[in-house]
LUMLUMKOL-229080 format. One record per residue (C-alpha): residue in three letters; y, x, z. Coordinates in steps of 0.2 Angstrom, whole numbers, plus 5000, padded with zeros to 4 digits. Layout:
// residues N
ALAYXZ
...
***
This chain:
// residues 73
GLY500050005000
GLY501750075005
MET503550025006
SER504350014989
GLU506050074997
LEU505250245000
GLY505250294982
ASN504850254964
ASP502950244958
LYS502450404950
GLU504150484953
SER504050534971
ILE502650424977
LEU500950344971
TYR500750164976
PHE499150064976
PRO498849874981
LYS498849834999
GLY497049855006
ASP496349924990
TYR495450074997
VAL494650114980
SER496450124972
CYS497050224987
ALA495550344985
HIS495950364966
GLN497750404970
ILE497150544982
ILE495950614970
ARG497350614957
LEU498350724968
LEU496950844972
ILE496450864954
ASP498150864945
ASN499251004953
ASN500650974941
LEU500750794947
ALA500650844966
LYS502050974963
CYS503150854954
LEU502950714967
SER503250844981
ASP504850914972
ASN505550744969
SER505250684986
ILE506050844994
ASP507550814982
ILE507750624987
ALA507550665006
THR508850805005
LYS510050684997
ARG509650535008
ASN509750645024
SER511250755020
SER512450775035
SER513950725025
ILE513150565019
ALA512550525037
SER514250565045
CYS515150455032
ARG513950315035
GLN514050325054
MET515950315053
GLU515850165042
ILE514650085055
TYR515850125069
ASN517350055060
ASP516449895056
ILE516049875074
LEU517849915080
LEU518549785067
LYS517449655074
CYS518049685092
***
């Protein structure tokens, strides 16, 4: 299964239908056999996480949240 907000299928993650252990096993085997796919998914995931968790974006978002709260008071 998975959470679709975590990434795009075959770009940074491999999805399979919820509860489908055969499809899950197939995706795991794909990663074990295809080093290029594993490397591509890994690199893309690192890039996405680096951007998503950058300190500048996090601090800007935190300030937006604080300002929203202050405006509601």
